[in-house]
C-alpha positions as CSV (number, residue, x, y, z in Angstrom):
1,M,-17.3,-1.7,-16.4
2,S,-14.2,-1.8,-15.1
3,C,-11.8,0.3,-11.8
4,S,-9.7,2.6,-13.5
5,F,-8.1,2.2,-10.2
6,C,-7.6,-1.1,-9.4
7,R,-8.4,-2.7,-13.2
8,S,-10.6,-4.9,-11.8
9,R,-13.8,-5.7,-13.9
10,S,-16.0,-6.5,-11.7
11,H,-16.7,-2.4,-9.9
12,T,-16.0,0.9,-11.4
13,I,-13.8,3.3,-9.4
14,R,-16.9,5.0,-7.3
15,L,-17.5,1.4,-5.6
16,C,-13.3,0.3,-5.6
17,N,-12.9,-0.9,-1.4
18,S,-9.0,-1.9,-2.8
19,L,-6.7,-1.6,0.4
20,R,-4.2,0.9,-1.4
21,I,-7.2,3.6,-1.6
22,R,-6.5,4.1,2.6
23,L,-3.0,3.8,2.5
24,I,-2.8,6.8,-0.7
25,Y,-4.9,9.1,1.6
26,Q,-2.8,7.9,4.8
27,D,0.5,8.4,2.9
28,L,-1.1,12.0,1.7
29,C,-2.4,13.1,5.4
30,F,1.5,12.6,6.7
31,S,3.1,14.4,4.2
32,L,0.5,17.3,5.0
33,D,0.9,16.7,8.0
34,L,4.8,17.8,7.9
35,I,4.6,21.0,6.5
36,V,2.1,21.6,9.0
37,R,4.6,20.7,12.2
38,I,7.1,22.7,9.9
39,H,5.7,26.1,8.9
40,W,2.8,26.3,11.9
41,R,4.2,29.5,13.6
42,T,5.0,31.1,10.2
43,A,2.2,30.3,7.3
44,N,-1.1,31.3,7.6
45,T,-4.4,30.0,5.5
46,A,-2.9,31.3,2.0
47,I,0.4,30.1,2.5
48,F,-0.6,26.7,4.0
49,R,-3.2,26.2,0.8
50,S,-0.2,27.1,-2.0
51,M,1.8,24.3,0.4
52,F,-0.7,21.9,0.1
53,E,-1.5,22.4,-3.4
54,N,2.4,22.2,-4.1
55,A,2.4,19.2,-2.2
56,L,-0.8,17.5,-3.9
57,Q,0.6,17.7,-7.3
58,Q,3.6,15.8,-7.1
59,V,0.8,12.8,-6.7
60,T,-0.2,11.0,-9.6
61,L,-3.9,11.6,-11.7
62,I,-5.3,8.0,-10.2
63,N,-4.5,8.6,-7.1
64,L,-6.0,12.0,-6.7
65,K,-8.8,10.8,-8.8
66,V,-9.8,7.6,-6.8
67,I,-9.8,9.8,-3.2
68,C,-12.2,12.1,-4.5
69,V,-14.0,9.9,-6.3
70,R,-14.5,7.5,-3.0
71,K,-14.0,10.0,-0.2
72,F,-16.0,13.0,-1.6
73,G,-18.4,11.9,-4.1
74,E,-16.7,14.0,-7.2
75,S,-16.4,13.1,-10.7
76,A,-14.3,10.5,-12.1
77,S,-13.8,12.8,-15.3
78,K,-13.1,15.8,-13.8
79,S,-8.8,16.9,-14.4
80,K,-6.1,17.1,-11.8
81,H,-6.4,20.5,-11.1
82,F,-9.3,20.3,-9.9
83,Y,-8.8,17.2,-7.9
84,V,-5.2,18.9,-6.5
85,K,-8.1,22.1,-5.2
86,C,-10.3,19.5,-3.9
87,L,-8.1,18.0,-1.4
88,G,-5.7,21.5,-0.6
89,E,-9.3,22.7,0.4
90,H,-10.5,19.9,2.5
91,F,-7.1,19.3,4.3
92,I,-7.4,23.4,4.4
93,R,-10.7,22.8,6.7
94,R,-9.3,20.5,8.3
95,L,-6.9,23.0,9.9
96,Y,-9.1,25.1,11.3
97,I,-10.4,22.5,13.9
98,Y,-6.5,23.0,15.4
99,W,-5.8,26.3,14.5
100,N,-5.8,28.2,18.1
101,M,-4.4,24.5,19.6
102,D,-0.3,24.5,20.4
103,I,1.6,22.4,18.0
104,D,3.1,20.4,21.1
105,E,-0.2,19.6,21.5
106,L,-1.2,18.9,17.9
107,E,-2.3,15.6,17.2
108,P,-1.2,14.5,13.7
109,L,-3.5,15.6,11.0
110,G,-3.5,12.5,9.5
111,N,-4.9,10.6,12.7
112,T,-7.8,12.9,12.0
113,F,-7.9,12.9,8.8
114,E,-8.6,9.0,8.9
115,E,-10.9,9.2,11.4
116,D,-13.4,10.9,8.8
117,D,-13.1,7.7,6.3
118,V,-15.9,5.7,7.0
119,S,-16.9,4.4,4.4
120,I,-13.3,3.5,3.3
121,S,-12.2,1.9,6.7
122,S,-15.5,-0.1,7.3
123,N,-14.9,-1.6,3.6
124,I,-11.7,-2.8,4.2
125,S,-11.8,-4.3,8.2
126,S,-14.4,-6.5,6.3
127,R,-11.8,-7.9,3.9
128,N,-9.9,-10.8,5.3
129,T,-6.6,-11.2,5.0
130,Q,-5.0,-14.5,2.7
131,K,-2.4,-16.3,5.2
132,I,0.4,-17.7,3.3
133,N,2.7,-20.4,5.8
134,V,6.5,-20.6,6.3
135,I,8.0,-24.1,5.7
136,V,11.7,-24.0,7.7
137,E,13.2,-26.6,5.9
138,P,17.3,-27.1,6.3
139,A,19.4,-27.4,3.0
140,N,20.4,-30.8,2.4
141,N,23.9,-30.2,2.3
142,T,24.4,-32.4,-1.2
143,E,22.3,-29.5,-2.9
144,K,25.1,-26.6,-3.3
145,E,24.2,-26.2,-6.8
146,N,24.0,-22.7,-7.5
147,Q,19.9,-22.3,-9.8
148,D,18.4,-19.2,-11.6
149,C,15.4,-17.4,-10.2
150,A,13.1,-17.6,-12.7
151,I,11.5,-13.7,-12.5
152,C,15.3,-11.8,-12.1
153,L,17.5,-14.8,-13.6
154,E,20.2,-14.0,-10.7
155,S,21.9,-16.9,-9.7
156,E,21.0,-18.0,-6.0
157,T,22.1,-20.7,-4.1
158,Y,20.4,-23.8,-3.5
159,S,19.4,-22.7,0.4
160,N,18.7,-18.9,-0.4
161,L,16.0,-20.0,-3.0
162,V,12.0,-20.0,-2.1
163,Q,10.2,-23.2,-2.9
164,L,6.3,-22.4,-3.1
165,N,4.2,-24.9,-2.4
166,C,3.9,-25.6,-6.4
167,S,7.2,-26.1,-6.3
168,H,8.3,-23.4,-8.0
169,T,11.7,-21.6,-7.0
170,F,12.4,-17.5,-6.8
171,C,14.9,-16.2,-4.9
172,S,13.3,-13.7,-1.1
173,S,14.0,-10.8,-3.1
174,C,11.6,-11.3,-6.2
175,I,8.8,-13.5,-4.0
176,A,8.7,-10.3,-1.2
177,S,9.3,-7.5,-4.4
178,S,5.8,-9.9,-5.8
179,F,3.6,-9.2,-2.5
180,A,4.9,-5.9,-2.0
181,N,3.2,-5.5,-5.1
182,H,-0.5,-7.2,-4.9
183,H,-3.6,-5.0,-4.4
184,N,-6.2,-7.4,-4.7
185,D,-7.8,-9.0,-2.1
186,T,-6.9,-12.5,-4.0
187,R,-4.6,-15.2,-3.0
188,P,-0.8,-14.5,-4.7
189,T,-0.1,-16.6,-7.7
190,C,3.1,-18.5,-8.5
191,A,4.6,-16.2,-11.8
192,L,4.9,-19.3,-13.6
193,C,2.4,-21.8,-13.4
194,R,-0.2,-19.0,-11.6
195,G,-1.1,-21.7,-8.9
196,Q,-2.4,-19.9,-5.9
197,I,0.1,-19.6,-3.5
198,H,-0.5,-20.8,-0.1
199,S,2.8,-21.9,1.6
200,L,6.7,-20.9,1.2
201,T,9.2,-23.0,1.7
202,V,12.5,-21.5,2.8
203,R,16.1,-23.0,3.7
204,N,18.2,-20.9,6.6
205,S,17.1,-18.4,9.0
206,K,18.0,-15.6,7.1
207,I,15.3,-16.0,4.4
208,N,12.6,-16.7,7.0
209,N,13.6,-13.5,9.1
210,V,12.4,-12.0,5.6
211,F,9.0,-13.4,5.3
212,I,8.2,-14.4,8.9
213,N,5.4,-12.4,10.5
214,K,5.2,-9.8,7.7
215,T,1.4,-8.1,6.7
216,Y,1.5,-7.1,3.3
217,N,-1.5,-5.7,1.3
218,Y,-4.1,-8.9,1.8
219,I,-1.9,-11.2,2.9
220,T,-0.2,-12.3,6.1
221,I,3.2,-14.3,6.3
222,V,2.5,-16.9,9.3
223,S,4.9,-19.6,10.5
């Protein structure tokens, strides 16, 4: 048993509670909301349906699948064409609620669609984010030798490197990128030793600002 969306072996896609599902759905809502606002006065139902489906065709199959399976209970073995039609019809139905409203009174469609998403939002809200502490430690003036980041292999000054609690060091861009791409509800790990990351040590205010008070998927960076 494994999830084709998050690759976890503990559940199937039908039981997946990844935060990414909510984010993908939110992105779809606001993309289609933009179409509505641009064409509100000139388009009819058929035109909106066509524009929605054209926009949904640009979305990857796995992202369409996880929304249709988790939100609407559809089969996980359908084609992309089926999922595009399914979501297209969903958004068209939601449009009818506002059809007689003035565009200036119209709330973003994404907000309204999200209110339906009880199963996903309730599961996500029950999860705990992992906190990572940022420790500011001024660089020693004698330590001026450049070091290579173990991920991108680019040379960085000592003061621009970020040290993990396991003592391995990387450039701030690689660490920030790894946090942004972290999609599991577990604590992120070091790229070298795979030890869990509990804290970061930075050596100047510029690097500190890259991380402090930022929230990534299941990760909150705090001072």
